[in-house]
C-alpha positions in Angstrom: 0.0 0.0 0.0 1.0 3.6 -0.5 0.2 6.5 1.9 0.4 10.1 0.9 0.6 12.0 4.2 -1.5 14.9 2.8 -4.5 12.5 2.9 -3.9 11.3 6.4 -4.8 12.7 9.8 -2.4 13.2 12.6 -3.2 10.0 14.3 -2.8 7.9 11.2 0.6 9.5 10.5 1.7 8.9 14.1 0.8 5.2 13.9 2.8 4.8 10.7 5.8 6.7 12.1 6.0 4.7 15.4 5.6 1.4 13.7 8.1 2.0 10.9 10.8 4.0 12.8 11.8 0.9 14.8 13.2 -0.1 17.1 13.6 3.1 19.0 15.8 3.6 22.1 13.9 4.8 25.2 15.1 7.9 27.1 13.7 7.3 30.6 14.1 10.8 31.8 14.2 11.9 35.5 13.9 15.5 36.4 13.1 17.7 39.4 10.7 20.7 39.4 11.6 24.1 40.7 9.4 23.1 43.7 11.5 20.0 44.4 9.1 17.4 43.1 10.7 14.4 41.3 9.4 13.3 37.9 10.1 10.3 35.6 8.8 9.7 32.1 9.8 7.6 29.1 10.3 9.1 25.6 11.2 7.1 22.4 11.6 10.0 20.0 15.2 10.2 21.1 18.6 10.1 19.5 22.3 10.9 19.7 23.3 14.0 17.8 27.0 14.6 18.3 30.0 13.2 20.2 31.8 16.5 20.1 30.2 18.2 21.9 28.3 15.2 23.3 24.6 16.1 22.5 21.4 14.1 22.5 17.9 15.2 21.5 14.5 14.2 22.9 11.1 15.2 21.4 8.4 15.8 24.0 4.8 16.7 23.3 2.3 18.7 25.2 -0.5 17.5 27.4 -4.1 17.2 26.2 -4.9 20.6 27.6 -2.0 22.1 25.5 0.2 22.6 28.6 3.9 21.5 28.4 4.5 18.0 29.8 6.2 18.0 33.3 9.5 16.8 31.9 9.6 19.6 29.3 8.6 22.2 31.9 11.2 20.9 34.5 14.1 20.9 32.0 13.1 24.4 30.9 12.9 25.8 34.4 15.7 23.9 36.2 18.0 23.4 33.3 19.0 19.7 33.5 17.9 16.1 33.4 19.1 12.5 33.6 18.6 9.7 31.0 18.2 6.3 32.6 18.5 3.1 30.6 15.4 0.8 30.6 16.4 -2.9 31.0 14.0 -5.8 30.8 13.7 -6.1 34.6 12.5 -2.5 34.7 9.9 -2.4 32.0 6.9 -2.6 34.4 8.2 0.3 36.5 8.9 2.2 33.3 5.3 1.6 32.2 4.0 3.0 35.5 5.9 6.3 34.9 4.4 6.6 31.4 1.0 7.4 33.1 0.0 11.1 33.1 0.4 11.8 36.8 -0.3 15.3 38.2 2.9 17.4 38.5 2.5 17.3 42.3 3.1 13.5 42.3 6.6 12.1 43.0 6.8 9.3 40.4 9.7 7.6 42.1 7.3 6.8 44.9 4.5 5.7 42.5 6.8 3.3 40.7 8.7 2.2 43.8 12.0 3.4 42.4 15.0 4.9 44.4 16.2 8.4 43.6 19.9 9.0 44.1 21.8 12.3 44.0 23.5 13.2 40.7 27.1 14.5 40.7 26.7 17.5 38.3 23.0 18.2 37.9 20.0 18.8 40.2 17.9 16.0 38.7 18.0 12.7 40.5 19.2 9.4 39.0 17.3 6.1 39.1 19.3 3.8 41.3 17.8 0.6 39.8 18.9 1.5 36.3 22.4 0.2 35.4 23.2 3.3 33.3 22.5 7.0 34.1 23.5 9.9 31.9 23.6 13.3 33.5 22.7 16.1 31.0 22.3 19.9 31.1 19.9 21.8 28.8 21.6 22.9 25.7 18.7 24.4 23.8 15.0 23.8 23.2 13.2 24.3 19.8 9.4 24.5 19.7 8.0 22.8 16.6 4.2 22.9 16.4 3.1 21.3 19.7 6.4 19.5 20.3 9.5 20.6 22.2 12.8 19.3 20.7 15.1 19.3 23.7 18.8 19.2 23.1 20.9 18.1 26.1 24.7 18.1 26.6 26.0 15.0 28.3 28.1 15.8 31.4 28.6 12.4 32.9 28.0 8.7 32.4 27.3 6.3 35.3 27.7 2.7 34.1 27.9 -0.5 36.1 31.4 -1.9 35.9 30.4 -5.4 34.8 28.7 -3.9 31.6 31.9 -2.5 30.1 34.0 -4.6 27.8 37.7 -4.4 27.1 37.2 -2.2 24.0 35.3 0.5 25.9 31.8 -0.4 24.7 28.8 -1.4 26.8 28.2 -5.1 26.4 24.6 -5.1 25.1 24.4 -8.9 25.6 24.7 -8.2 29.4 22.6 -5.0 29.4 19.4 -6.6 28.1 18.1 -3.2 27.0 14.5 -2.7 25.9 13.4 -0.8 22.7 10.1 0.7 21.6 8.1 -0.5 18.7 4.6 0.4 17.5 1.5 0.5 19.7 2.1 -1.4 23.0 4.9 -3.5 21.5 8.5 -3.5 22.8 11.6 -5.5 21.9 14.4 -7.0 24.0 18.1 -6.8 22.9 20.0 -9.8 24.4 22.5 -12.5 23.4 19.8 -14.4 21.4 19.4 -11.6 18.8 22.7 -9.8 18.6 24.9 -10.5 15.6 28.2 -9.2 14.4 28.7 -7.6 11.0 32.1 -6.2 9.9 32.1 -3.4 7.3 33.7 -4.4 4.0 37.2 -3.2 3.3 37.0 -1.3 0.0 40.7 -1.5 -0.5 40.4 -5.2 -0.8 37.6 -5.2 -3.3 
């Protein structure tokens, strides 16, 4: 089938985007409000931008009443956030934090997660996540009803056992979860990781 987007509504376009742009990494973002309330929310419109400077980007929408989501508002007002990696054993807790809680609710308590102090930012880290990435706000672009948030990475916290001798995180050990379309997710583990070496053009 073929789909010309000018003939589709926003919901139809969204469904096609989230089920064709797959799998997507999940930025499980923890922030703190200017009033000191902790917030956690997952976002899968998320990507790395640059390693020098080390930048990431997360796209965050607005609430149904057209107000900025709490994560967006907190980053804008406080100026930092933490990306926590979602592993298979944390998916149920991640799913709880996807609920639209009121901004007065501490989502660490709702999901029974442990906040720990970050080293360089105000936002807390999730203790249960094996990787935490401390970021400061770099810039925010408003595009229609979305906020494209650029963050500069300041510090990585990675469990020692996850790093291999080449300086990579061993994804076979990490068991990270990715986002697909609808309510579908995928698991990256030793059963579905394969190695592919780029061809050497000089030998062709």
